[in-house]
Every structure is written in structure tokens, then in C-alpha cells.
N, C-alpha and C positions, 0 to 999 in steps of 0.2 A: 291562846285566849288567855287574858289575864284580868284580874279585876281588882280594885280597891275599893273598899267601902270603910268610911271611917267617920266616927262621931266628930272628929275635927272638921270635917266637911260643913256639917250642919253649924258648929261653933263659929266657923269662919263665916258663914252666911250671915248669921246673927250679929256677928261683929260689924261686917262691911255694911249691912243695913242701917248702922248707926253713923256711917260716914255723911258727909255733906251729900246734898240731894244733887246737885249738879256736876257735870264732869269738868275736868280742868281742860285747858286749851286741848283742841284736835291733836291726836297722835299722828304723826305723819305716817301715810301708807308706803312702806318701804319696798313694795314690788318694783321688781326691775328685771326684765325678762333676761335669764341667765341659761345659756345652753352649753358654757363651758363644762369639760369633764363628763359629758353625756356617755362617752364610749361610742363604738363602732354603731352605725343606724341598722335597724332590722335587715334581714335578707330582702323583704319585699322592697324597701327603699333602695336598697343597691341595685336591685333588679331595674326599678322604675328609672334609676339614673342613668343606665345604660340602654333605655329605651324598650325594655321587656315589659309591654302592658299588661302580658300574661301572669306577670309576679303578683299583681294585686287581685287574683281571681279569689272568690270564697273559700275559705279554709276551715275545717273543723279543729278545735282544739284537741291536740293529739299528743301524748307524752310530753305535755306542759309547753308546746308551742302550736302556733297558728301563723303561717306565713312569716316565721322568724320571731313574732311576738310573744314574750312569755305569756302564759294564760293558765287558767284553771277553770273548767267548766264554762267557758265563755267562748263562742266560736266567732271567728272574724267573717264579716259580711261584704266590706267594700271599703273602700279608701278614695277621697277626692282631694286632691293636692290644693293647698291655698292658692296656688297660680292658677288654677283651673276653675276659681270660683267668683271671678270679677273682683275688682279691687286690686290688681297687680299681686304683688308679692306681700301685701300686708299681713301682719300676725292675726290671729284669731284670739278671741276672748270668751265672752259667754256664749250660751246657745239655750234655744228653747224649740218647741214644736208644735205643728198644728195639723190637724186632720180636717180636710175639705169635707163637711157634713153631707155634701150632695154625692160627689164622686167617690168619697173614702180615702183619697190620695192623701199619702203623709208628706210633710214638708219638714225640713230642718230649717230653723230661722238662726243663722250663724252671725254672731256678732265680729266685727272686725276693726281692726285700729281706725279704718277710715270710713266705715259704713258698715252696712248690713247684707249679706248674702242669702238668698233664699234656694233651697236645693229640693228637688222631689226625690224622697227616698222611698217611694212606694215599692218599687222594684229594688229591694234593698242590696241585690248583687251588681246594681246598675245606676248610681244616684245621678240625676241630671241638674245641672246648675241651670237654673231658670233666670234669676235676675239679682242684680246689684243695687241696693239703695244707698247713694251716698250719704254721708254725714251731714247734718244740717249746717249750711254755712261752710261746707268743706272742712269741717274741723277733724283734727287727728290726735289721737292719744290713745293709751294703752287699755282704757277701760271703756266696756259699753255694756249694757244690761237691757234684756227684752223680756217682756211677758204678753200674754194673750189674752183678750176678752172679746166674746162676740164677734169671732171672726176677724178681729183688727189686731195688729201687733202695736205694742206701745214701747218706745225706745227712748232710753235716756244715754247720756256719756259723760265722762268724768275727765278731769285732767285740765290743765292749763290751755290744751288745744281744742278744748270744746266750751270755752268760756259763754258761747252764745247759744249753746245747743238747744236748751229747753228739752220738750218732749215731742218727738214725731211720732204721728199716727200712721199706719198703712192697712190699707183695705186688703185684707189676705184673699178675698174672693176673686181677685183680679189674676190671681197666680194660675188659676186652671186655663186661662186664655192668653197667657203671655209666653210668646216665642223664647226658646231657650237662649241664654246669653243677653238677655235685655238690661238695658239701664232703666231703673224705675224711680218714680217719684213720690214722694211723701204724700199722703192724702190730706191730713191735717197737721197743724203744729200747734203746742201750745207754749207760750213764752210764760214770764213771770218768775222764772229761774234760768240760770245758765248752765253750768255743769251740775250734775248728779252722779252719784256713785250707783245707786240701785234703784230698781222698782218692784214694789210688791203689789199684786192686784188680788183684792177678794171678788172671786166671781159670783158669790152668792148676794152680794151687795151692789157691785158695780162701782166700786172705788178703788183708784189706785193710791198708792202710798210711797211718795218718792223721798228717797232719803241720801244723806250726804250732799245735799245742795247748798247754794249760799243763801237760803231763805230758812226759817225756823230754826236758826242756829245748828243747821244741818240735820235736824229731827224730822218728824213726819210731816211731810207737804202734802196734804191730802186733796185729790181731784176726784170730782164726780165724772166718770166715765159712762154712765149708763146709756148716753148717746155718744158713740165713739167719735161721730162726726162734730160734736160740739164740746169737748172737755172743758170743764169749769173748775176753778179753786174752789176748796169747800172748806178747808180749816187747816189749822197748825197745831202741832204740839212741838214745844222747844225746851220744856222745863229741865230734860236730862241731856242737853246739847247734842252732839253729832251721834247719828245711828248709821252704822255701815251696812247692815242688812235687816230685812224684818220678814215676817209671816203675819199675815192678818187673816182671822177666820170669825164666822159665827159661832160663839162658844158652846159647845155641846158635851163639856166635862162634867165632873162630879161636884165641881163648886157650885152649889145651888143659888148663890148671890149673882152669878155672871152667866148663868144659862141664857141663851138667846141673845147676848149682848156681843157687840163688835169688839173683839180683843186684838191687839197687835202685840206680838213679842219682838222687841227691838233687840238687835246685837250691837251693843254700844260701846265697843273699843275695851272696856275692862268689866262690864256688867252684861247680864240680859235684865232688859228692863219691860216690864209688861204694863199696857196702857190701854184703858178703856176708851175707844173712839167711837162710841155709840153715837154720842153728840159732838159733832165735828165742829161746832164753835166752842165747846167745853170739853175737851179729852181730859181724862184723870188718870194720873199714874197710880197704878195699882201696886206694884212692888218694884224693886230694884235689887239685885244680888250679884255680888261677885263671888270669887272663888280664887282658891290657893293656886300660886304659880300663874296667874293670868299674864299674858303678853299682850295680844290683840284678839279680843273676843269678835268672832268674824261672822258666823252664818250658822242657822241650826233649821230644824223643823219637827213638827210633831210626830210622834210615830205612827198615829192613826186619828181618825176621826172622834175618838174618845176624848181627845185632848187631856189626857191624864200625865203622859210621859213625853219629853222631847230630847233630841240629842243635838248637841252642838260642836262645833270646833273652835280652835284658837290658832290662827294662822302663823303665829312666831314662836309658839312654845316649842317646836322642835329644834328650830334653830338656836333660841337663847337659853332653853333650859336642857337641851341635850337629851331629849326623851324620843321615842319612837312616836309615829303618828297616834295622836291621843283623841278619842272622842269623850266627850262628857256628857253623862245621863243624868237628867234632871227631872225630879217629881214635881210636878205643877198641878196636883189633884187640888190643892189649896192655892189659888193664884195670889192670895196675899201673902202666902209665905212658902215660895219655891225653894226647894234645896237640891244639891247636888248629891246624888246617891250611889254614884259609881264612875269609873272610868275604864275604858277599853284601850290597850296599848296595841297597836298594829305589830305587824312584823316587819316593816320597814321604818326608816327614819324620815322617809318622805313627808312634805309639807302637805297638811290637809288644805282643801279649798272649799268646794260646795258639796253638800249632801242633800239626798231626798229619800223619802220613804214610800214603800208601796207594799201591801198584802204580808207585812210583818217582817220586811227586809228593809235595810239600810244600804242604799247605794251611795257610796262615798267616791269622789273624784280628786285625788290625791296627787296633782302634779305628776312627779317622775316615777310614781307607782302605780298611775292609771286608776282605772275604776276597780273598786273593791266592794264585794257584795257580802253583808255581814246578816246573818240569822239573828232573831231576837227572842228565842223559846224561853230563855232564862234571863231576860232583861229586867224581870222584877227584883232577881237577886244582884243585879249589877253586872250581869255577864252578857257579853256579845263574843259571837264566833265567826271568823271570816271562812265562807263557804265558796267563793268563786273570784276571779279577777281577770283582767286583760290589761296589761301594761304595754304603754304606747312609745316606752324609752326603755329599750332591752338592757342598756348598758349601764344604767345607774338608778338606783332608788334614794339618792341622796337629798338633804334638805335643800333644795335651790329651786328658784322659780323657772321651770319649763315642764313641757309634758300637758297633761290634760287639765284643762282650766275648769270645764264643768261637762254635766250630761242632761239628756232629756229622756226619761224612762217611762213616760206615760202613753205611748203609743199602742193602740189596740193590738197591733201585730206582734207585740213583744219584743221588737227590735229597740235598741238603745244607740243613740247618737252621741258621740264624744267630740268635743273641741279640743285639738292639740294645738297648742299656740303657735308653734313654729313649723308645723307640718301640714295640718288640714283637717277634713272631716272624717271620722271613722264611724261606720257603722257595724255593731257587733249585737249577738244575741246569746243570752244566757242558755245553757242547755239545763233546762228545769227537770228533765228525767234524770239526768245526772246529779244535780245539785239534791233533790228530793227522794229521788226513785219514785216520783209520782208526777202526774201532770202539773203544770204551772199552778201556782197558789189562786185559789179563788175559783177554781173550775168544778170543783167536787162538792156533792152535798154533805160528805162526811169524811174526815180523814184522821186516822189514829196512828201514831207511832210510839205511843206509852213510853215517852221520854221522861215524865215526871210523875204521871199518874195514871188511873185506869181508863181516862178518855171517856168516861161513862159506862163501861161495862161493868155488868153486876153478876153475882151468883144466881144460879137458877135453881131448879129443882133438884137438889142435891140428896144422893143416897149414900155418897163416899163417906168414909170415916177420916180419911187424910187425901190431900192432895188439890185442895181448893185453888183455883186459879189466883194469882197475885202479880203485881207489878214489880219489875226489877230486872236483874242481869242473870241469865242464867248461867250455871257452872256446870261444865261437862263432868258427866259420870259414866263409867263403863262398867260392864259385868260380863264375864264369860266371852269377851271379845265382841261385844253388842254395846255401841254407843246409846245410851238411854236418855241423856240430857245433853243439848248443845252446848258449846261456848259460846256465850255473847248472843246479842240481838242479831235479828236479820239485818238490820241497819241502826245506826247509833249506839246507844248503851241499853236502853230498855226495850222490854217485851211482856206478853201477859201469859203466863205459863204457870204449870202445876206445883208450885211451891219450890223454893229452892232448898236443895240437899246439902247436909252437912256430912252425910256419909250414904254409901249405896243402900238404897232401899228406904231412906229416911224420907218422909213427907210424899213419896210417890202415890199415884192413885191407888187406894186401896178400899175394899169394902163395898164397891158399887160404882156409880156413876157421879162425876163430877162435871157439873154444867154449868156454862157461863153463857150470857147474851150481851150483845151490843145495845146501845141506846135505839129506840124507833126513829128511824130516818124518814122524813117526807121527801119522798123523790117524785111526786105526782106532777111536777112541772116538766118532765122528761117522758119522751115517747118510750125510750129503752134506757135502763140503768146498768152500768157494769159494776159488779163486785169482785174486787180482787184483794187477795192478801198473801201473806206468807205462814207457811205453818212448819211445825215438826213434830214427829212422832217416834219415841222410842220403845221398843217392847222386846223383853227376853221370855223365853220359854214359850214357844209357839204351839198351838194345835191342841192343847190340853183343856181349853175352856171356851165355848162358843159365845159366852157375855164378854169376852175381852174385845173391844172395839173402839174405834174412833170416829166421829162423824163431824162433818160442818155442813149446816143447812141454812138455806135461805128462806126467809119467810117473806111473804107479801100479803099485807093487810091481815096478818095473823096466820095464815095458812103456808105449810111448806110447798113452795114451788119449784125448788132444785135442791138436790143434795150434791154439793161442790166436793165433798171428800167423803169416802166411805171406805174403812179399812178394818178388815175383821181380825182374828186370831192369827196374826203372822209374825214371824221374826222381823223386826225392823229396826234399823240402825237411825238414829236420829240426825237429821240435816234439814237445814231450811229449805223449803221447797214452795215455788209459787203456784197459785190457783186462781182462777177467774171464772166469771160466768157472767151472762148478760141477760136481764130479766125484762121482759116485755110489758109495756102498760104499768109500770111500777106505781105503787102507792105508798104505804109505809113499809118500808124495808128493815128488817132487822136479821141479824146473824146469830145462829145458835150453835155453841160448839161443845160437844159432849166427849168425855174420855172415860171409859170403863174398865174396871178390872173385876172379873168375876170370882167365883169361889174356889176356883182351882189354885192350888197351892204353888208357890214359888215364882208367880209373875211378878214382874217389875214394869210398869206402864208409866210414861211421862209424855206429856204433849205441851204445846205452846203455839201461839200466833202473834204476828208482828205485821206492821204496815198495812192496815186495813183502809180500803179506800171504797166509798161508793160514789159513781160519778156518773153525770149523764153520757150516752153514748149514742152519736149519730150513726146509724147503719144504712143511711141512703147513700146511693152511688153518687159521687160528683158528676154534675153535667160534663160531657164531652165537648170540647172547643168545636165551633163551628167550622172554623179555618187554622190549619196548623202548617204553614206552608216555609220550609227552610230551604227550598231549591236545590235540594241534594239530589234530586233525580230529574231535573230539567227546569223549565221556565214556570211551571206550575199553572199554566194558562195565562201568564203575562205576556203582553206582545207589544211590540214597537208599534206605536200609532201612525196612522197615515197622515196625522198632522205635523208630524217631525218635519222640520226644515234643515236639520244638521247633515253636514256632507259626511261625517265620520263621527264614531261615538256611539252607535246602535247599541243597545243593551243585549247583554248575553249572559248565559248562566255559566259559572265556573268559578275558578279561585283567583281572586283579586291578587296582584304581585305589588309590592309597595314599591312606590315610584317618588324620588325627591328630585326637586329642582329649586335651584337659588334658596335653598333654606327652607323651603316649603315642602311638605308631604301632600302630593295630589292624589295619590291613591293609596288605600290601606292595604297591608300585607294579611291576606287570608280573611274568611268570611266572619261574621259575628258569632257563629258557633257552626259546629261541624266543618265541612269542607268548601262548599259552595255557597255562592250569593248571586244577586241579579244586578249587573251594573254595566258602565259605559264602556265595554270592550277590553279586552285583556292587553296588557302593554307589554312590550318587550323593552321599551326605554321611555324614558319622560318625553310627552309630546307625541308619541306614536298610538294612533289609535283614540286619542283624546277627544272631546267633543270640540269639533270644528264646524264653523260655518252657518250657526244657527242653534237652534233649539231641539234637543233630543227628548222625545216623550214616549213614556211606557204606560200602559194602561193595565189595571188587573182585570180578571174576569168578574162578573157579576156575583157577588156573595149574597145569598139570600139568609137574612139573620132573623131567627124567630123570637127569640127573648132578649131583654136587656142584656147588653154584653160590653166588655171593654176591648177595645181594639189596641194592640201594642204592635209597633214595626220599627225594626232596627234601620239605619241609615247612615249614609257618611256623605260628606261633601268637601273636595278639596279643590283650591283655586289659588294660582300664582298671577301676580301683576293686577293689583286692584284700582279701582277709580278711574279706569280710562274709557268705560263704555256700559251704558246703564242697561244693555241688553245681557250682561253677563249676570246670571243668576241662577238660584236653585229654589225649587218648591215642590213640597210633598203634599198633596191634596186628598181630601175626603169628600165622597159623595154619599149620601143615604137615600137618594131616590134613583139609582140606577144610572147616574152620569149625568143628569140634567144640570144640576148645581152642585159647585164644588166650593169648599173652605180649606184655607190651608191649615195644616197642622204642625209644619216645619218649614221655615224658608229661610234664604240668606241672599244678601244683593252682591253688589259688585266690590268683594272684600277678600282681602287675603285670609284664607284659612287652611289649617292644617287637616287633612282627612283623617277623622276618628270616628269610630262606630258610636252613636248616640241612638237614643229610643224615643220615639213620640208616641203618645198615648191619647185616645179618644175615647168618649161614651157614646154607644152605638144603641138607639131606641130599637124596642121590639117591632119587627115588621119591616124593618129596613132592607133596601137592596144596595148594598155597598160596592162602590167601585172606588178604587185607589188609584191616584195619577201621580207619576214623579215626572218633573221637568227638570232638565239640566241644559243650560244654554249658554253657549260662547258667542258674542255679539262679533261685529266687524273690527273691533279694536285689536291692533297686533301684538303679539307675543304672550296672549293669555293662555294657560293650561287649566283646563276644567274637567273635572270627573266627579261623577257621583255613583250611588248604588243603594240596594235596598236588602235586607234579609229577614229572617225570622217574622214573617207576617202572622199574627194570632189574632183571633175573635174568639172570645170564650165568655160564657154566660155569667152574669155577676153572681 
């Protein structure tokens, strides 16, 4: 961690504000994909190149690696190669996400050179490519940007190859019923401009702000998207020329002049430029500030909804100034007079690209250094600290344009999606327990780590003459072979303990009881609350005074309901120890800590606490799944239908053996999980026992589903020799009325397809009688090889 705070920053800002209001000519965007000198690919990529699909299995970050990718406290969930996401081998660029408000399914929206890919990442370990939306008018170039509003994606694209692109609108609600692998069509289109570099959306007002276009001198081109099906031009801001990126909010910060007004912060190549866009027909520039060493002011984000601080990046300072990845911290509490208050220099020289913020953390996507997560506990002093990372380019952190372009961090699941330009889509997940030693930020009613202050703890009813609790770093002291005070905090640097000692027995607890109390915490919204903390107790000379003791009590609405720790007059070596308890029907929770030294001579007593958490706790037992069938011990009640017309290929339970013919994989090797699956006969060679002579049909038993549930089922379909007969097809179908009516949840026609395991999902209403049917058909056309199968049928309550 490094910081740089200097009056010269403020002076430079004042000087820069006196410069001419408009920019000079637009700087060229020097991005050019460059994967030279990356070094060897990760072990996972090497395995995939050799056909080992198991190489991409989920992996915990352990000893600095997950599937061969450098990491720290971020786990690998899955990877989807760019060639498997539609759009051929086109490189990736920007990324965003969307959660279906009806089903809760999470989707990655992945920008490509030639269009946009949509991937279902609900099952983070098994992403499913849903569809590809080609670029408007077939445009193709390096840049594309996407944001979401009101369940619609809004897409712009830049570069000479997208000169007629404008803004695409796509209705995301259609994805839930879109068969995997579909080609999609834009729902609406807005012209009025051609290429554009970026789009920002203020979801609170229903306006989009298109920047870097051929209108408004490249500044804010404002569009009313309150009705996504009818976007309309609303206004223009061009006074400061080209804007590379922007964030627009309804201001809720400390500057009373602008509270409630719509404010855009533009990243304008060599300045941050703040504009009041409340009146779209008359936007007003509020401030324009530069900074020393600027090379290409790229992008930034407010730290939180207080709109007091923001963090930004400069895309070319690493290459041109020879510095490590640099994050610029700005104080914008006075919008008319923003100033840079500090800089954080990262551990690598990689170029920074996009960053976003959540729950007090900064998530940076830094090309060859990957995703970097920074904590901001000391940001007011200009300090940031890296606490976790995941690097998709193991062999290099150099300042070159390859690796991760961007991330989307706002899924409720906590999963993060990354777009790696040359490789594909990564799904990862931070290990918040490892990062904080606590649940993810935002889950708890109260959290205290005593890093910089008392966190609301106060002195209680003291009778002790010395030993009052203080915040700081404990210093180890020993006497007679007994450790009385620990060395350091339980985590981090700070703790809350009985005064620092300069010598043995100095400032230890003497003369009675030292008491301290947490703030009163309202936990009434929870059915149960868990109180957890770390503590230490050191005591020398045991057994001589019954008044020597240490206790931690939990008060609920002012009454003691639990004694978490109670230690009497015993010899105790100080060591950090964890303790926790669950309080039913919590109201106002308070923690009370007491350390007592009675009148007996010669005692030395020290104590302390750290890492205090008061969190809601769900003690209910998760509902069990109605159906969990993996075919490990037979057919699970599935059977071949009497309506089957095939002569060979009847369904069996067993282990599929991989078969290839004419460059096509017609049968997978192995089950989706475990050893067995249910599929169209076991092959000893390609074409042996495959589906022939018609349609092989299998039916599930009737599953009675009592509550609203989610169905997931793994399937594969392989076929060689496409297009010669319409009766070659695959269909996986669902009935919720006991088999009277069926709808398709996965299907394919007469097409060459390599067999791979995929997953289909569907929502099941309460009270359904579910029957599943799989059809695998080989018509009369000569030379076809057709195989299919299913595995892992699960129906689980929502």
C-alpha cells in the first residue's frame, strides 16, 4: 500500500481550472489488442486445448492458485471460451449483468467485436450460452459498451467498423424462453448518431448518456429511455468536447446546492468534468479539473451513495509515465471545487481499465493483472489496500492491452463475471470470510474491528484504578512463564483491550472491575441474531482471590440473556480465542465485557476483544429437493416409451463412452457428474447402437411437486451429417400436468453438433405433476449418427 498526498495536487487543480474551457482536438484512443509476451497460458487453458473439459472445474484459491490462475482470496467458478459464446472467435470487450426479476436467474451480457453474447450464469459452475445478438448493420470493431435499465439492454459500439451502429435495445425478458445457442434480433434501435464509445444510464431518472459519439462534440448525448421501446433524444452537452466515459446520479452528497439534482461526472481525456444535467435542454458545466501527470483520463466511480469521494483511472499513465497501476482519489464534497486528495499505486505495472465500487470496496479490472479488490477503510487519509485478486493472464503483468477488459460485480449471488479479451468469460467469487474474517459486507447489523477507533464502545461502570479499555495494538508481555498480553490484534492492527503496557504490570487491571460496553444495536428485524467475537485473557497468580474474573455477557433489551464467556481465578496464557452465541427474538443487542482484579496481592490481569459481529442468522433447515436423480443406481423410474419408433438406441443407464466420427463427437465421455447417466445405448464404436430407424423416446416418472420449485436437468446431443432429413432432431420436454401437455426446454434440429453436457432450467409451479420426456430421432436419411442423454435431474423448492 502506498499513498501520496500533496498540496501540489490542490495547487495544480486550481491552475488547471484557469485553462481554456474546451478541450483541444480529441486524443486518439491507442487501444490495440496485444497478446505478445503473455507467457505460457494457465494450466486450465492448456488442459482445455488438449480436450480435457474437467480442467475448467470450479476451484478454490489455494496457495495462490486456482486452476493455474494466480489468485488471492478469490475462487474460480467457471470459464466459457469465446468460441463457445456465438460470434465465432471474435474477441471480447465490455461486460454487464442482469437478473431476471421473475426467476432470479443471472445473465452475463458480454460485448464482442461483432455483437453481444448472452450467457446464463445462474449455475456459476456451468454457464450456458443462450444467444448472440449481431452488431447493428453487421458492424465490427474493438469497442462495445452495454448498460441495463428496466429489463432492457442498451448497446453502443465504437470504431470505424460501427459508423452506422447507433443504439441497440434488447428486451432481456425474452432470454428466459430462448433456447440455448440462438441468434437474437434487436428489439428497438435508435439512430441520430453512429459510433459511440460508451453509454451511462441513470436508473433513477430513466436517462441514458451516450458519450464519444459523432454528435455533441463527443460529449453527453442524452436519451430518454423511460419507455425502453421508444427511446428519444433529450439534449446535448458539448462545451467540454469529447467524453470517454461517465457516471450520472441523482446527487445525494454534502454539497447542499446540488442535492436532488442530476449530476454527471465525465472522464474527458485530460480532466474530470462535472455537469448538472437536470435540465436536458440547458445542461450546465459545474467544474473541470485536471491533475499532474495525466495521459488519458479514462473512467471512474463514486465510492458510495454519499457522493463525497470518487476513484478514477488514467489508461496511459502506466505506459507513458512508467508507474505501477495508479488509482486517483478525488474529494468531490464541493462539486464546484473538486480536488485530488491522494493516489494508490498497485503492486503491478499493468494498465488499469474499468473500476466499480460496492460495500466500501473497489473492484478494478486491470488488463494483464486481472481483477483487483481494494478496501477503503483509510481512504479519507488517501490510503487504499489490495485485499484480493484473480489474474487471468498468469505469465505477465506488463503494461500491454490484453487480459481483462471489465467486470460486473452486482449479482445478488456474489459471483463476479470478467471479460477476458482474447480468452472468454470467467466467473469468480471473492472469499469474503477470508478477506474480512466476516460474512460479506452488508449482511450484519454491526461490525467492529477497532482498526482506527473504538467503533462506538464506551467505558461502563468502572471500579478499577487502572486498566481501562483502549483502542490500539497490544504488545506482548510475560511474567513467570505466563503470557499476560498478546502480541497484535486478532486481525489487522487494531483491538480493544486493557491499556498498553510499557513494563510488566503497568496499566494492567488493578483495584476492581474494568467494564466496557458495545453500542446498542437494533437487531429486531431478525428472528435470530448471532454474536461472535475474538477475546484474550492473561492472568498470573491463580487461586488466591475469588474476585479475579473475566466475563463477556450479551444483553437483549437491557437484560442479560447469555454469558458468552465466564472465567474465574485461574492461570491463563493470553491467546486470541473465538466465541459466538445465537440470540432468539433479538431486539436491542449490547455486549458487556468485564475484567476484574480483586484485592489479593501479586495478580496481573489483562484482557481484550476484537472482530465483533452482530448478524442475522437463519436457523431454519433448507428445504429438501423433491427430486434428485443422478442415475447412479439404475434408471430412477425413467423408461423407454411405447411410442418409440427407433430400431436401435433405446435408453440405458450406465457410463457413456466418448465416440467421434468425421470430426464430430456424437457421444460424451462420462456422466455429467458421478459415474452414470441415462442415454441412448452404450457404444463400442461410432455408429454401434446409435439411434437408428426413427425416434427413441424416454419418459420420467410422474413427480408430484408441492411448492414453487426450480427444475434443472443436464443433457447432451451429438449428431453427424446435418441437413439431409428433417426427421433428425433432439427435444427435451416438460409437462406440469402429468403428461397431457408438453413444452420444450431444450431442442435442436437436423444440425451437426458436438456432444457436450449442458443444463436446461425451468420454473415449476406449486401443485404440479411433472413428467419429463426426451426424444432423440434419426430419420430415413443415410449416414447419420445421432446420440443423446440426460443426467442430474433436480427439482428443488425456491
